[in-house]
ZAMARGU-4260 file (C-alpha; in steps of 0.2 Angstrom, whole numbers, plus 5000, padded with zeros to 4 digits):
<rodrens>
0) 5608/5439/6002 | 5612/5434/5982 | 5620/5447/5970 | 5607/5451/5955 | 5610/5460/5939
5) 5605/5476/5940 | 5611/5487/5925 | 5617/5479/5908 | 5626/5485/5895 | 5639/5483/5879
10) 5647/5492/5865 | 5654/5485/5848 | 5667/5494/5836 | 5660/5502/5821 | 5671/5494/5808
15) 5663/5475/5800 | 5673/5465/5795 | 5666/5452/5783 | 5670/5436/5775 | 5671/5443/5759
20) 5684/5455/5767 | 5695/5440/5771 | 5694/5434/5755 | 5703/5449/5752 | 5715/5445/5763
25) 5719/5426/5767 | 5719/5410/5756 | 5700/5407/5762 | 5680/5410/5757 | 5666/5413/5764
30) 5658/5395/5761 | 5672/5388/5771 | 5671/5400/5787 | 5652/5399/5787 | 5651/5380/5786
35) 5666/5376/5800 | 5660/5393/5811 | 5644/5400/5807 | 5652/5417/5806 | 5647/5429/5795
40) 5658/5444/5801 | 5664/5452/5816 | 5667/5469/5824 | 5686/5476/5824 | 5693/5488/5833
45) 5698/5505/5827 | 5719/5510/5827 | 5715/5522/5838 | 5704/5513/5850 | 5710/5500/5865
50) 5704/5487/5875 | 5700/5501/5890 | 5690/5513/5877 | 5677/5497/5874 | 5677/5492/5891
55) 5674/5512/5897 | 5659/5514/5885 | 5650/5497/5890 | 5653/5502/5909 | 5644/5519/5907
60) 5630/5510/5897 | 5630/5498/5912 | 5628/5510/5924 | 5616/5522/5915 | 5603/5508/5913
65) 5605/5504/5933 | 5601/5520/5936 | 5617/5524/5946 | 5630/5537/5945 | 5647/5531/5942
70) 5651/5537/5962 | 5640/5524/5966 | 5650/5511/5959 | 5661/5503/5975 | 5671/5491/5964
75) 5677/5486/5946 | 5682/5470/5941 | 5686/5467/5922 | 5689/5453/5913 | 5700/5453/5899
80) 5712/5440/5888 | 5720/5456/5879 | 5724/5467/5893 | 5730/5485/5886 | 5747/5482/5896
85) 5755/5470/5908 | 5755/5484/5921 | 5744/5492/5925 | 5728/5485/5926 | 5717/5488/5911
90) 5703/5491/5926 | 5712/5503/5932 | 5713/5512/5916 | 5693/5510/5914 | 5691/5517/5933
95) 5699/5533/5929 | 5690/5534/5910 | 5674/5533/5919 | 5681/5545/5932 | 5676/5533/5946
100) 5693/5542/5957 | 5696/5529/5969 | 5685/5517/5965 | 5696/5498/5968 | 5699/5489/5952
105) 5706/5474/5946 | 5708/5462/5931 | 5703/5441/5932 | 5712/5433/5918 | 5705/5416/5915
110) 5702/5414/5895 | 5686/5417/5888 | 5678/5410/5902 | 5685/5426/5914 | 5668/5434/5914
115) 5660/5419/5922 | 5676/5421/5934 | 5672/5439/5937 | 5655/5436/5942 | 5657/5422/5953
120) 5673/5433/5963 | 5659/5448/5964 | 5647/5439/5969 | 5655/5433/5986 | 5658/5452/5990
125) 5640/5455/5989 | 5633/5443/5998 | 5645/5445/6009 | 5640/5463/6013 | 5658/5469/6009
130) 5651/5480/5993 | 5634/5486/5986 | 5634/5489/5968 | 5649/5480/5957 | 5654/5485/5941
135) 5659/5467/5931 | 5668/5469/5915 | 5672/5457/5900 | 5682/5467/5886 | 5694/5460/5871
140) 5702/5466/5857 | 5710/5450/5852 | 5711/5454/5834 | 5727/5464/5840 | 5736/5447/5842
145) 5729/5439/5826 | 5742/5434/5812 | 5730/5440/5800 | 5737/5427/5789 | 5734/5412/5797
150) 5716/5406/5789 | 5712/5395/5804 | 5711/5408/5820 | 5711/5425/5807 | 5691/5421/5806
155) 5687/5418/5823 | 5691/5434/5831 | 5681/5449/5833 | 5682/5463/5844 | 5670/5471/5859
160) 5664/5474/5876 | 5650/5468/5887 | 5648/5475/5907 | 5634/5472/5921 | 5631/5479/5937
165) 5629/5467/5952 | 5618/5474/5968 | 5611/5466/5982 | 5596/5455/5982 | 5585/5448/5998
170) 5570/5440/5988 | 5579/5424/5980 | 5582/5433/5963 | 5602/5435/5958 | 5615/5424/5958
175) 5610/5407/5962 | 5625/5395/5960 | 5643/5396/5952 | 5654/5382/5946 | 5672/5386/5941
180) 5685/5373/5935 | 5702/5374/5926 | 5716/5362/5920 | 5732/5368/5917 | 5737/5354/5908
185) 5728/5358/5891 | 5738/5376/5893 | 5747/5373/5877 | 5732/5371/5865 | 5726/5391/5866
190) 5740/5403/5872 | 5749/5418/5865 | 5766/5413/5872 | 5776/5428/5868 | 5775/5445/5877
195) 5778/5443/5894 | 5790/5437/5906 | 5795/5419/5900 | 5799/5424/5882 | 5799/5445/5884
200) 5795/5455/5869 | 5812/5462/5860 | 5817/5468/5844 | 5820/5451/5838 | 5802/5445/5843
205) 5793/5458/5832 | 5791/5446/5820 | 5789/5430/5827 | 5774/5420/5827 | 5775/5417/5847
210) 5768/5435/5849 | 5751/5429/5840 | 5737/5417/5845 | 5740/5400/5843 | 5728/5388/5844
215) 5724/5369/5842 | 5709/5371/5834 | 5702/5352/5834 | 5707/5348/5853 | 5700/5365/5858
220) 5685/5358/5848 | 5686/5340/5859 | 5687/5349/5875 | 5674/5364/5874 | 5660/5351/5867
225) 5664/5341/5885 | 5666/5355/5895 | 5648/5365/5891 | 5638/5352/5895 | 5647/5346/5911
230) 5647/5364/5916 | 5629/5366/5914 | 5625/5349/5920 | 5635/5354/5936 | 5630/5373/5939
235) 5610/5366/5940 | 5615/5352/5952 | 5623/5366/5963 | 5608/5377/5962 | 5594/5360/5964
240) 5585/5366/5948 | 5580/5353/5934 | 5588/5357/5917 | 5571/5358/5910 | 5567/5373/5918
245) 5578/5385/5913 | 5574/5398/5900 | 5590/5402/5891 | 5606/5397/5891 | 5619/5409/5885
250) 5636/5401/5879 | 5653/5408/5875 | 5651/5413/5858 | 5668/5405/5849 | 5658/5393/5835
255) 5643/5387/5831 | 5649/5369/5830 | 5653/5369/5847 | 5636/5377/5853 | 5626/5367/5841
260) 5634/5351/5848 | 5633/5357/5866 | 5615/5359/5864 | 5610/5341/5855 | 5622/5333/5871
265) 5610/5343/5885 | 5596/5339/5873 | 5589/5358/5873 | 5580/5366/5861 | 5589/5379/5849
270) 5576/5392/5854 | 5583/5392/5870 | 5601/5394/5866 | 5607/5413/5865 | 5617/5413/5848
275) 5625/5431/5841 | 5642/5421/5831 | 5636/5425/5815 | 5637/5445/5818 | 5651/5448/5829
280) 5664/5432/5827 | 5672/5426/5845 | 5673/5442/5856 | 5681/5430/5867 | 5679/5436/5888
285) 5665/5449/5880 | 5654/5437/5871 | 5644/5431/5887 | 5640/5448/5894 | 5635/5457/5875
290) 5624/5440/5870 | 5616/5446/5887 | 5615/5464/5883 | 5606/5458/5868 | 5597/5446/5875
295) 5590/5459/5888 | 5585/5473/5876 | 5575/5461/5864 | 5563/5461/5878 | 5563/5443/5879
300) 5568/5441/5897 | 5553/5442/5912 | 5554/5442/5929 | 5558/5425/5938 | 5566/5418/5920
305) 5582/5407/5924 | 5597/5408/5915 | 5614/5399/5913 | 5630/5410/5907 | 5642/5394/5903
310) 5660/5397/5894 | 5678/5390/5892 | 5693/5396/5886 | 5712/5397/5888 | 5718/5389/5903
315) 5711/5379/5901 | 5696/5385/5910 | 5677/5383/5912 | 5662/5388/5920 | 5644/5394/5924
320) 5634/5404/5932 | 5614/5402/5935 | 5604/5417/5937 | 5587/5421/5943 | 5581/5437/5933
325) 5575/5451/5943 | 5567/5466/5932 | 5576/5482/5937
</rodrens>
């Protein structure tokens, strides 16, 4: 038995922040942002919204697409880099907001690779018969952790949420292979060091940079352009599938130059790589499920299509899922 996607959904905040808007906020330009990242605009969460709100709306869309009721969901796994609070888990907040009553729920934190990790974990529960219908969510609002005077990071990130519902399959469709990896030796390259037990929040810390996202952009770029091709190649080997047979690759939407470099290393045509970064920026762990939802709703996916979801992020982490698409 395999785990297949039976429902897909996403949600984006209404507020659009363009490169021209950023020109008024920080020392940058539309040309500087576009040439270095490929981003033209991004969505930003409203002041009265939280991560669980984004996740709940994406979840209800995915459950509806699956033709299920909230009461049919057996487990909720949420991936995020920007949890609503240290305790409780954001998954529990979402569980309450969608009316899932006593459904078990927990968070996964694996940086921007989190959705890949969460999907891999969920698949095991279905393959062993422990649960039947599992809601897997990627949701982030990293705009809440950005120094809007730091032009190297504030131009990159947007907010949003994506979700899928997994169910069992006995006909060879669904998740055929997973690949997960990490190296804590690179933890300092991408982090938000303040606010937790190592550097607890206190009155003197609120204006310190340790509470903002910190990134060594050049080193992250080098890591990402190595990790993405490695993950794609490894997951195809595990599934015994040739890369030439892959119909779509959905990479983490971090930077267009990273995606372009990885595609060149893999010798993959650009029309097989899904890219929405110019409109949404880097939505962190939400980027892959949002891009999957867009591909799904475009009507391009066909029964039997093979796709790879591949990501990288803080940790450092990287990984991939290889999926055989089934109609639902």
